[in-house]
C-alpha positions as CSV (number, residue, x, y, z in Angstrom):
1,X,-0.1,-0.1,0.0
2,X,1.3,3.5,-0.9
3,X,1.7,6.1,1.6
4,X,-0.7,9.1,1.2
5,X,0.7,12.1,-0.8
6,X,1.1,14.1,2.5
7,X,3.4,11.5,3.8
8,X,5.5,10.9,0.6
9,X,4.6,12.7,-2.8
10,X,6.9,10.3,-4.9
11,X,5.3,8.2,-7.6
12,X,5.7,4.5,-6.6
13,X,6.6,1.4,-8.9
14,X,6.1,-2.1,-7.1
15,X,7.7,-5.1,-8.6
16,X,5.7,-8.3,-8.7
17,X,8.0,-11.1,-8.3
18,X,5.5,-13.8,-8.6
19,X,6.9,-15.0,-11.9
20,X,10.3,-15.9,-10.5
21,X,9.2,-18.9,-8.6
22,X,11.0,-21.9,-10.1
23,X,13.3,-24.2,-8.4
24,X,15.9,-24.4,-11.4
25,X,18.0,-27.3,-10.1
26,X,18.6,-29.6,-7.2
27,X,21.9,-31.3,-6.6
28,X,21.4,-33.7,-3.7
29,X,25.0,-35.0,-3.8
30,X,26.2,-31.6,-3.3
31,X,23.5,-30.5,-1.0
32,X,22.5,-27.6,-3.0
33,X,19.8,-26.0,-5.1
34,X,19.4,-23.2,-7.1
35,X,16.0,-21.4,-6.6
36,X,14.4,-18.2,-8.1
37,X,13.6,-15.5,-5.4
38,X,10.0,-14.9,-5.9
39,X,9.0,-18.4,-4.5
40,X,7.1,-18.2,-1.3
41,X,8.1,-20.4,1.6
42,X,5.1,-22.7,1.5
43,X,5.6,-23.2,-2.3
44,X,9.4,-23.8,-1.8
45,X,8.9,-26.2,1.0
46,X,6.5,-28.2,-1.3
47,X,8.6,-28.0,-4.3
48,X,11.8,-29.3,-2.3
49,X,9.7,-32.0,-0.6
50,X,8.9,-33.5,-4.0
51,X,12.6,-33.9,-4.7
52,X,13.2,-35.5,-1.3
53,X,14.9,-32.5,0.3
54,X,14.4,-29.6,2.6
55,X,15.9,-26.0,2.9
56,X,14.7,-26.1,6.7
57,X,13.8,-22.4,6.7
58,X,10.5,-22.1,8.3
59,X,9.6,-18.4,9.5
60,X,6.0,-17.9,10.9
61,X,5.5,-15.6,7.8
62,X,6.2,-18.5,5.3
63,X,2.8,-18.6,3.7
64,X,3.2,-15.1,2.2
65,X,7.1,-14.4,2.5
66,X,9.7,-15.2,-0.2
67,X,13.2,-16.4,-0.5
68,X,14.2,-13.1,-1.8
69,X,12.6,-11.3,1.1
70,X,14.3,-13.6,3.5
71,X,17.7,-12.7,2.2
72,X,16.9,-8.9,2.0
73,X,15.9,-8.9,5.6
74,X,18.5,-11.2,7.1
75,X,15.5,-13.4,8.2
76,X,15.3,-16.4,10.7
77,X,13.0,-19.3,11.2
78,X,11.8,-21.5,13.9
79,X,14.0,-24.5,13.1
80,X,17.4,-22.2,13.4
81,X,18.8,-24.7,15.9
82,X,19.1,-27.5,13.1
83,X,19.1,-25.5,9.9
84,X,20.7,-22.1,10.9
85,X,19.7,-18.8,9.9
86,X,19.2,-17.5,6.2
87,X,23.1,-16.4,6.1
88,X,23.9,-20.0,7.0
89,X,21.7,-21.4,4.2
90,X,22.8,-19.0,1.3
91,X,25.7,-19.9,-0.9
92,X,25.3,-17.5,-3.8
93,X,22.9,-15.0,-5.0
94,X,22.0,-13.2,-8.2
95,X,20.9,-9.4,-7.9
96,X,19.7,-7.1,-10.5
97,X,20.7,-3.5,-9.8
98,X,20.2,-0.2,-12.1
99,X,23.7,-0.6,-13.3
100,X,23.6,-4.2,-14.3
101,X,23.3,-7.8,-12.9
102,X,25.5,-8.7,-10.0
103,X,26.7,-12.4,-9.5
104,X,29.5,-14.5,-8.5
105,X,30.1,-18.3,-9.1
106,X,32.7,-20.6,-8.3
107,X,32.1,-23.5,-10.5
108,X,34.6,-23.8,-13.2
109,X,31.9,-25.9,-15.1
110,X,29.4,-23.2,-14.9
111,X,28.1,-21.3,-17.9
112,X,25.2,-19.7,-16.4
113,X,24.6,-17.1,-13.7
114,X,23.0,-19.6,-11.3
115,X,25.9,-21.7,-11.9
116,X,25.8,-25.7,-12.1
117,X,26.7,-26.1,-8.5
118,X,28.8,-24.0,-6.1
119,X,31.3,-24.4,-3.2
120,X,30.3,-24.0,0.5
121,X,33.2,-21.9,1.5
122,X,35.7,-20.0,-0.4
123,X,38.5,-17.3,0.1
124,X,38.0,-15.1,-2.9
125,X,37.5,-11.6,-1.6
126,X,34.3,-9.9,-0.5
127,X,31.3,-12.2,-1.0
128,X,28.1,-10.9,-2.6
129,X,25.7,-12.6,-0.3
130,X,27.1,-10.6,2.6
131,X,26.4,-7.3,0.6
132,X,22.8,-8.0,0.1
133,X,21.9,-9.8,3.4
134,X,19.8,-7.1,5.2
135,X,19.8,-4.7,2.3
136,X,15.9,-4.6,2.4
137,X,15.5,-3.9,-1.3
138,X,17.7,-0.8,-1.3
139,X,20.9,-2.3,-3.3
140,X,19.2,-4.4,-5.8
141,X,16.5,-6.9,-6.4
142,X,17.5,-10.4,-5.5
143,X,16.5,-12.7,-8.5
144,X,18.0,-16.2,-7.4
145,X,20.0,-17.8,-5.0
146,X,21.9,-21.2,-4.6
147,X,21.0,-22.5,-1.0
148,X,22.1,-25.3,1.1
149,X,19.6,-28.4,1.3
150,X,19.2,-31.6,3.3
151,X,17.3,-34.9,3.1
152,X,13.7,-34.6,4.2
153,X,14.0,-35.9,7.8
154,X,13.2,-39.3,8.5
155,X,11.1,-38.6,11.6
156,X,9.4,-35.4,13.0
157,X,8.3,-35.5,16.6
158,X,6.4,-32.7,18.7
159,X,6.7,-32.5,22.4
160,X,6.1,-30.1,25.3
161,X,7.2,-29.2,28.8
162,X,5.9,-27.3,31.8
163,X,7.7,-25.4,34.2
164,X,6.6,-23.7,37.5
165,X,7.6,-20.2,36.5
166,X,9.2,-18.1,33.6
167,X,12.8,-18.1,35.3
168,X,12.8,-21.8,35.6
169,X,11.8,-22.0,31.9
170,X,14.7,-19.4,31.1
171,X,17.2,-21.6,33.3
172,X,16.2,-24.6,31.4
173,X,16.7,-22.9,28.0
174,X,20.0,-21.5,28.8
175,X,21.2,-25.1,29.6
176,X,19.7,-26.2,26.2
177,X,21.8,-23.7,24.6
178,X,25.1,-25.0,26.1
179,X,24.4,-28.4,24.5
180,X,26.2,-29.4,21.3
181,X,24.4,-28.4,18.3
182,X,23.5,-32.1,17.3
183,X,21.9,-32.6,20.7
184,X,19.4,-29.7,20.5
185,X,15.9,-30.1,19.2
186,X,15.1,-28.5,15.7
187,X,13.0,-26.0,17.7
188,X,12.7,-25.3,21.4
189,X,10.7,-22.3,22.4
190,X,9.6,-21.0,25.7
191,X,6.1,-19.4,26.3
192,X,5.1,-17.4,29.2
193,X,1.8,-17.8,31.1
194,X,-0.1,-15.1,28.9
195,X,0.7,-17.3,25.9
196,X,-0.2,-20.5,27.6
197,X,-3.7,-18.9,28.4
198,X,-4.0,-17.6,24.7
199,X,-3.3,-21.0,23.3
200,X,-5.9,-22.6,25.4
201,X,-8.4,-20.0,24.2
202,X,-7.7,-20.3,20.4
203,X,-7.5,-23.9,19.7
204,X,-6.8,-24.1,16.0
205,X,-10.0,-26.0,15.1
206,X,-12.1,-24.1,17.5
207,X,-13.7,-27.4,18.8
208,X,-14.2,-28.4,22.4
209,X,-12.6,-31.9,21.9
210,X,-11.7,-32.1,25.6
211,X,-14.1,-32.1,28.2
212,X,-14.3,-29.4,31.0
213,X,-13.7,-32.3,33.3
214,X,-10.5,-33.4,31.4
215,X,-9.0,-29.9,31.7
216,X,-9.7,-29.8,35.2
217,X,-7.9,-33.2,35.7
218,X,-5.1,-31.9,33.8
219,X,-4.6,-28.8,35.9
220,X,-5.3,-30.6,39.1
221,X,-2.6,-33.0,38.1
222,X,0.1,-30.0,37.4
223,X,-0.8,-28.6,40.9
224,X,0.1,-31.7,42.5
225,X,3.4,-31.4,40.8
226,X,3.5,-27.7,41.9
227,X,2.7,-26.3,38.5
228,X,0.0,-23.6,38.6
229,X,-1.1,-22.9,34.8
230,X,-1.7,-19.2,35.8
231,X,1.9,-18.6,36.5
232,X,3.7,-21.4,34.7
233,X,5.6,-21.4,31.5
234,X,5.8,-24.0,28.8
235,X,8.2,-25.1,26.0
236,X,7.2,-26.5,22.8
237,X,9.8,-28.7,21.3
238,X,10.2,-30.0,17.5
239,X,12.5,-32.9,17.1
240,X,13.4,-33.9,13.3
241,X,16.1,-36.0,11.6
242,X,17.1,-39.4,11.9
243,X,15.4,-41.5,14.7
244,X,18.8,-42.0,16.3
245,X,19.2,-38.3,16.6
246,X,15.8,-37.6,18.1
247,X,16.7,-40.4,20.6
248,X,19.8,-38.7,21.6
249,X,18.2,-35.2,21.7
250,X,15.4,-36.5,24.0
251,X,18.0,-38.3,26.4
252,X,20.4,-35.1,26.5
253,X,17.0,-33.0,27.5
254,X,15.6,-35.5,30.1
255,X,18.1,-34.6,33.1
256,X,17.6,-31.0,32.2
257,X,14.0,-31.1,32.5
258,X,14.3,-33.0,35.8
259,X,16.9,-30.6,37.4
260,X,14.6,-27.4,36.6
261,X,11.5,-29.0,37.9
262,X,9.9,-29.5,34.7
263,X,7.2,-32.0,33.5
264,X,6.9,-33.6,30.0
265,X,3.5,-32.4,28.9
266,X,2.7,-34.4,25.6
267,X,3.0,-34.3,21.9
268,X,-0.6,-32.8,21.3
269,X,0.4,-29.5,23.3
270,X,3.6,-29.2,21.5
271,X,2.1,-29.6,18.2
272,X,-0.6,-26.9,19.1
273,X,1.9,-24.7,20.3
274,X,4.0,-24.7,17.4
275,X,1.0,-24.1,15.1
276,X,-0.2,-21.1,17.2
277,X,3.0,-19.1,15.9
278,X,1.3,-19.2,12.5
279,X,-2.1,-17.9,13.8
280,X,-0.9,-15.1,15.9
281,X,-0.4,-12.6,12.7
282,X,-4.2,-13.4,12.1
283,X,-5.3,-12.6,15.5
284,X,-3.6,-9.2,15.2
285,X,-5.5,-8.5,12.0
286,X,-8.8,-9.7,13.7
287,X,-8.3,-7.5,16.5
288,X,-8.1,-4.2,14.4
289,X,-11.9,-4.7,13.7
290,X,-12.4,-4.5,17.5
291,X,-10.4,-1.5,18.3
292,X,-7.4,-3.4,19.4
293,X,-4.0,-2.7,17.9
294,X,-1.1,-5.2,18.5
295,X,2.4,-6.0,17.2
296,X,5.4,-8.2,17.8
297,X,8.9,-7.0,18.4
298,X,12.0,-9.2,18.9
299,X,15.5,-8.9,20.2
300,X,18.6,-10.7,20.5
301,X,19.6,-10.5,24.1
302,X,23.1,-11.8,25.9
303,X,22.3,-14.4,28.7
304,X,23.8,-11.9,31.1
305,X,20.9,-9.6,30.4
306,X,18.1,-12.0,29.4
307,X,16.2,-11.5,32.9
308,X,16.5,-7.7,32.7
309,X,15.0,-6.9,29.3
310,X,11.5,-8.2,29.6
311,X,10.6,-6.8,33.0
312,X,12.1,-3.4,31.7
313,X,9.7,-3.6,28.9
314,X,6.7,-4.4,31.0
315,X,7.5,-1.3,33.3
316,X,8.0,1.1,30.4
317,X,4.9,-0.1,28.4
318,X,2.7,0.0,31.5
319,X,3.9,3.4,32.4
320,X,3.4,4.9,29.0
321,X,-0.2,3.3,28.7
322,X,-1.1,4.9,31.9
323,X,0.4,8.4,30.7
324,X,-1.7,8.2,27.6
325,X,-4.8,7.4,29.5
326,X,-5.6,4.5,27.2
327,X,-8.5,2.3,28.2
328,X,-8.0,-0.9,29.9
329,X,-4.6,-2.5,30.4
330,X,-1.9,-3.4,27.8
331,X,-1.6,-7.0,26.7
332,X,2.1,-8.1,27.3
333,X,3.4,-11.4,26.5
334,X,6.8,-12.9,25.8
335,X,8.5,-16.1,24.6
336,X,12.1,-17.2,24.2
337,X,12.9,-18.5,20.8
338,X,16.1,-19.0,18.9
339,X,19.0,-20.1,21.2
340,X,22.8,-19.4,20.8
341,X,25.8,-19.8,22.9
342,X,26.0,-16.2,23.7
343,X,22.4,-15.4,24.1
344,X,18.6,-16.0,23.2
345,X,16.0,-14.1,21.3
346,X,12.9,-12.6,23.0
347,X,10.0,-12.4,20.9
348,X,7.5,-10.0,22.7
349,X,3.8,-9.2,21.9
350,X,2.2,-5.8,22.8
351,X,-1.4,-5.1,22.6
352,X,-3.9,-2.5,23.5
353,X,-7.4,-1.2,23.1
354,X,-8.0,2.2,21.4
355,X,-11.5,2.2,21.8
356,X,-13.0,5.9,21.4
357,X,-10.0,7.1,19.7
358,X,-9.8,8.6,16.2
359,X,-7.4,6.7,13.9
360,X,-4.6,9.2,13.9
361,X,-4.6,9.4,17.6
362,X,-4.9,5.7,18.1
363,X,-2.0,5.2,15.7
364,X,0.1,7.8,17.5
365,X,-0.7,6.2,20.9
366,X,0.2,2.8,19.8
367,X,3.6,4.0,18.2
368,X,4.3,5.7,21.7
369,X,3.7,2.3,23.3
370,X,6.1,0.5,20.8
371,X,8.7,3.2,21.0
372,X,8.8,3.0,24.9
373,X,9.3,-0.9,24.5
374,X,12.0,-0.6,22.0
375,X,13.9,2.3,24.2
376,X,13.4,-0.2,27.1
377,X,15.0,-3.1,25.2
378,X,18.1,-1.1,24.1
379,X,18.5,0.4,27.6
380,X,18.4,-2.9,29.2
381,X,21.0,-4.6,27.0
382,X,19.0,-5.9,23.9
383,X,19.7,-5.7,20.2
384,X,17.4,-3.3,17.9
385,X,16.3,-6.6,15.8
386,X,17.2,-10.1,15.6
387,X,15.4,-10.9,12.4
388,X,12.6,-8.5,11.7
389,X,15.0,-5.9,10.2
390,X,15.1,-2.1,10.3
391,X,12.7,-0.7,7.7
392,X,11.6,2.7,8.3
393,X,9.9,2.2,11.6
394,X,13.4,1.5,13.5
395,X,15.7,3.4,11.3
396,X,15.8,6.4,13.7
397,X,17.3,4.1,16.4
398,X,19.9,2.7,13.9
399,X,22.6,5.4,14.7
400,X,22.9,4.3,18.2
401,X,24.0,0.8,17.1
402,X,26.8,1.8,14.6
403,X,29.8,4.0,14.1
404,X,29.1,7.0,11.8
405,X,31.8,5.7,9.5
406,X,30.0,2.5,9.1
407,X,26.9,4.3,8.1
408,X,28.8,6.4,5.6
409,X,30.5,3.2,3.9
410,X,26.8,1.8,3.5
411,X,25.7,5.0,1.7
412,X,28.7,5.0,-0.4
413,X,28.0,1.3,-1.4
414,X,24.3,2.5,-2.2
415,X,25.7,5.2,-4.5
416,X,28.0,3.0,-6.3
417,X,25.4,0.3,-7.0
418,X,22.4,2.7,-7.6
419,X,23.8,6.1,-8.2
420,X,20.3,7.4,-9.2
421,X,18.6,6.0,-6.2
422,X,16.1,4.3,-8.2
423,X,15.7,1.6,-5.5
424,X,14.5,4.3,-3.2
425,X,12.6,2.3,-0.6
426,X,14.3,4.3,2.4
427,X,14.9,1.6,4.6
428,X,17.5,0.9,7.2
429,X,20.7,2.9,6.8
430,X,19.4,4.4,3.8
431,X,16.1,5.7,5.2
432,X,17.0,9.4,5.1
433,X,18.5,9.4,1.6
434,X,16.8,12.0,-0.6
435,X,16.7,11.8,-4.5
């Protein structure tokens, strides 16, 4: 949707990438595939599955997001522990710029710009993927990429865990991050009590398969084990790979679960929790019709600060909500998602009622809440973004995260690749460039 003339009077041209949606080739022996960048995540998953392979990239936006979009935003997915982030999957890229096509290939037998195969690692100077990862459409249009692939997993299993509190769950997740990579589940995500309650309220099929008595029995069993669902946290687990790998991963987790007072809570809850991630974006859109604005924000946080950031966000947003005299109370929820040796990703949800406010006032109020949250994140030791990117919304905060010389180097790169600023999306470090 183009902005109004008052916001930006420039004419806009939007590129439709849907024609670039083919898997050009798959080299199973090399573990590589060449794929056009306009293909959506779901279509890519299905196409590779027919070849018996997977890329493993599964962001919650995969129904609509594309391979090119993942590269341009430096994206991450829910199976990061097994497959890595997008930068770990990309071997080569083809990029269209106003001054011509950019490509590098490293196969002597290659006679096409997508190559016939590639090498997983080289030492041949600055690599093109590093220039366009996170470029957000401002340096060129990504047209195709060579990506790493793996065989479709032999087995896939869901599971879930329950812990007495958010802190107990965080301690468990810290220990999981210390495990060797091969012993971690493909996905391991901690939800707070707010998301637990949300998950129980919005079962995907909307049915009442379980009786009220069954729910009471489950809650009673949890209480006997010292877990109150109103203050508990839960972990959704996804194991995939060879069966021997899954067995080893479960064996590695079992003592960690016990030592942190956790309980195995079953496969059904794990599968439902995993699917809920895909549903949350639709809940956000649904809420707009009822004067509820909501958004997600994410941050990479060192383990030394992981317990500081979320309380700081809750305090800042609550204070700003009160200052703005907004109705009711803000909805605040958090989960801990991708895990690294040095830290983890906090994925936070913010929502508020704006009933009775005119649209401009409602949007301004919500921007105030989100601004308070982001400032709190940075002050408490979190990053500006882990995988959502910068765009225009977070661009004013970018200068606090990089040296002026770094910003100037990126502007110079833009001038070299797009001297007339044709790709004038004004995202990230190029947000303030003018024609």
